[in-house]
TIVO-2410 file (N, C-alpha, C; in nm, 3 decimals):
# residues 50
REC num residu      c1      c2      c3 atome chaine
REC   1      M   0.297  -2.850   1.824     N      A
REC   1      M   0.345  -2.831   1.687    CA      A
REC   1      M   0.266  -2.720   1.619     C      A
REC   2      L   0.136  -2.724   1.633     N      A
REC   2      L   0.052  -2.623   1.568    CA      A
REC   2      L   0.073  -2.486   1.631     C      A
REC   3      G   0.099  -2.483   1.761     N      A
REC   3      G   0.127  -2.356   1.829    CA      A
REC   3      G   0.255  -2.292   1.778     C      A
REC   4      K   0.356  -2.374   1.752     N      A
REC   4      K   0.482  -2.322   1.699    CA      A
REC   4      K   0.462  -2.265   1.558     C      A
REC   5      L   0.377  -2.330   1.480     N      A
REC   5      L   0.349  -2.282   1.345    CA      A
REC   5      L   0.281  -2.146   1.349     C      A
REC   6      F   0.181  -2.130   1.437     N      A
REC   6      F   0.113  -2.001   1.450    CA      A
REC   6      F   0.209  -1.893   1.501     C      A
REC   7      K   0.295  -1.928   1.592     N      A
REC   7      K   0.393  -1.833   1.644    CA      A
REC   7      K   0.488  -1.789   1.532     C      A
REC   8      L   0.533  -1.883   1.449     N      A
REC   8      L   0.621  -1.851   1.337    CA      A
REC   8      L   0.549  -1.761   1.236     C      A
REC   9      L   0.424  -1.793   1.203     N      A
REC   9      L   0.348  -1.710   1.110    CA      A
REC   9      L   0.326  -1.570   1.165     C      A
REC  10      F   0.301  -1.560   1.295     N      A
REC  10      F   0.282  -1.430   1.357    CA      A
REC  10      F   0.411  -1.347   1.351     C      A
REC  11      I   0.522  -1.409   1.380     N      A
REC  11      I   0.651  -1.340   1.376    CA      A
REC  11      I   0.683  -1.296   1.233     C      A
REC  12      L   0.657  -1.381   1.135     N      A
REC  12      L   0.680  -1.345   0.995    CA      A
REC  12      L   0.590  -1.230   0.951     C      A
REC  13      A   0.466  -1.227   0.999     N      A
REC  13      A   0.375  -1.118   0.966    CA      A
REC  13      A   0.426  -0.987   1.026     C      A
REC  14      I   0.474  -0.990   1.149     N      A
REC  14      I   0.528  -0.870   1.213    CA      A
REC  14      I   0.651  -0.820   1.138     C      A
REC  15      I   0.741  -0.911   1.101     N      A
REC  15      I   0.861  -0.873   1.026    CA      A
REC  15      I   0.823  -0.815   0.889     C      A
REC  16      G   0.726  -0.875   0.825     N      A
REC  16      G   0.680  -0.825   0.696    CA      A
REC  16      G   0.620  -0.686   0.707     C      A
REC  17      F   0.542  -0.663   0.812     N      A
REC  17      F   0.481  -0.531   0.833    CA      A
REC  17      F   0.589  -0.426   0.858     C      A
REC  18      I   0.687  -0.459   0.940     N      A
REC  18      I   0.797  -0.366   0.967    CA      A
REC  18      I   0.874  -0.337   0.838     C      A
REC  19      G   0.897  -0.439   0.758     N      A
REC  19      G   0.967  -0.420   0.630    CA      A
REC  19      G   0.888  -0.332   0.535     C      A
REC  20      L   0.757  -0.351   0.530     N      A
REC  20      L   0.672  -0.270   0.442    CA      A
REC  20      L   0.671  -0.124   0.485     C      A
REC  21      V   0.660  -0.099   0.614     N      A
REC  21      V   0.663   0.038   0.666    CA      A
REC  21      V   0.800   0.101   0.640     C      A
REC  22      G   0.905   0.026   0.663     N      A
REC  22      G   1.039   0.077   0.637    CA      A
REC  22      G   1.060   0.110   0.490     C      A
REC  23      F   1.011   0.027   0.402     N      A
REC  23      F   1.023   0.053   0.258    CA      A
REC  23      F   0.943   0.176   0.218     C      A
REC  24      A   0.828   0.198   0.280     N      A
REC  24      A   0.748   0.316   0.249    CA      A
REC  24      A   0.820   0.443   0.290     C      A
REC  25      Y   0.895   0.438   0.397     N      A
REC  25      Y   0.971   0.556   0.441    CA      A
REC  25      Y   1.100   0.575   0.362     C      A
REC  26      V   1.170   0.467   0.330     N      A
REC  26      V   1.300   0.477   0.266    CA      A
REC  26      V   1.289   0.478   0.113     C      A
REC  27      G   1.181   0.429   0.058     N      A
REC  27      G   1.165   0.421  -0.087    CA      A
REC  27      G   1.187   0.551  -0.161     C      A
REC  28      P   1.125   0.663  -0.120     N      A
REC  28      P   1.149   0.789  -0.191    CA      A
REC  28      P   1.295   0.834  -0.185     C      A
REC  29      E   1.367   0.799  -0.080     N      A
REC  29      E   1.509   0.833  -0.071    CA      A
REC  29      E   1.591   0.753  -0.172     C      A
REC  30      L   1.541   0.638  -0.210     N      A
REC  30      L   1.611   0.553  -0.306    CA      A
REC  30      L   1.571   0.583  -0.450     C      A
REC  31      G   1.482   0.681  -0.469     N      A
REC  31      G   1.439   0.718  -0.604    CA      A
REC  31      G   1.316   0.644  -0.651     C      A
REC  32      I   1.248   0.576  -0.564     N      A
REC  32      I   1.126   0.503  -0.601    CA      A
REC  32      I   1.008   0.594  -0.574     C      A
REC  33      D   0.930   0.623  -0.679     N      A
REC  33      D   0.816   0.715  -0.667    CA      A
REC  33      D   0.688   0.633  -0.656     C      A
REC  34      F   0.613   0.656  -0.549     N      A
REC  34      F   0.490   0.580  -0.527    CA      A
REC  34      F   0.366   0.650  -0.582     C      A
REC  35      A   0.382   0.773  -0.635     N      A
REC  35      A   0.268   0.850  -0.683    CA      A
REC  35      A   0.221   0.794  -0.818     C      A
REC  36      P   0.090   0.785  -0.838     N      A
REC  36      P   0.040   0.738  -0.968    CA      A
REC  36      P   0.059   0.846  -1.074     C      A
REC  37      A   0.058   0.805  -1.199     N      A
REC  37      A   0.069   0.901  -1.309    CA      A
REC  37      A  -0.057   0.987  -1.313     C      A
REC  38      A  -0.039   1.119  -1.314     N      A
REC  38      A  -0.153   1.211  -1.313    CA      A
REC  38      A  -0.203   1.233  -1.455     C      A
REC  39      Q  -0.334   1.229  -1.471     N      A
REC  39      Q  -0.395   1.262  -1.599    CA      A
REC  39      Q  -0.532   1.321  -1.573     C      A
REC  40      E  -0.570   1.415  -1.656     N      A
REC  40      E  -0.697   1.483  -1.639    CA      A
REC  40      E  -0.805   1.405  -1.713     C      A
REC  41      I  -0.917   1.383  -1.646     N      A
REC  41      I  -1.029   1.311  -1.704    CA      A
REC  41      I  -1.151   1.403  -1.698     C      A
REC  42      R  -1.211   1.427  -1.814     N      A
REC  42      R  -1.332   1.509  -1.820    CA      A
REC  42      R  -1.446   1.424  -1.873     C      A
REC  43      M  -1.558   1.426  -1.800     N      A
REC  43      M  -1.676   1.351  -1.842    CA      A
REC  43      M  -1.797   1.445  -1.835     C      A
REC  44      P  -1.877   1.449  -1.942     N      A
REC  44      P  -1.997   1.532  -1.937    CA      A
REC  44      P  -2.100   1.472  -1.840     C      A
REC  45      V  -2.168   1.560  -1.767     N      A
REC  45      V  -2.267   1.516  -1.669    CA      A
REC  45      V  -2.399   1.583  -1.702     C      A
REC  46      T  -2.506   1.504  -1.712     N      A
REC  46      T  -2.639   1.559  -1.734    CA      A
REC  46      T  -2.717   1.548  -1.604     C      A
REC  47      L  -2.761   1.664  -1.551     N      A
REC  47      L  -2.835   1.667  -1.427    CA      A
REC  47      L  -2.984   1.673  -1.454     C      A
REC  48      Q  -3.059   1.596  -1.380     N      A
REC  48      Q  -3.205   1.596  -1.392    CA      A
REC  48      Q  -3.264   1.703  -1.302     C      A
REC  49      G  -3.368   1.769  -1.350     N      A
REC  49      G  -3.434   1.868  -1.264    CA      A
REC  49      G  -3.450   2.000  -1.336     C      A
REC  50      Q  -3.535   2.081  -1.282     N      A
REC  50      Q  -3.569   2.212  -1.334    CA      A
REC  50      Q  -3.594   2.205  -1.481     C      A
***
């Protein structure tokens, strides 16, 4: 019984991984943009020395 459960979980993990990879490839074709919003961040830096 426990072996069947592990086998089922393994198969579900493989199917989930294949689905995730497929979505990563097909997503941009469907208009889904995975890129984060770009913004410029400036922070002053004080260096020690000299």
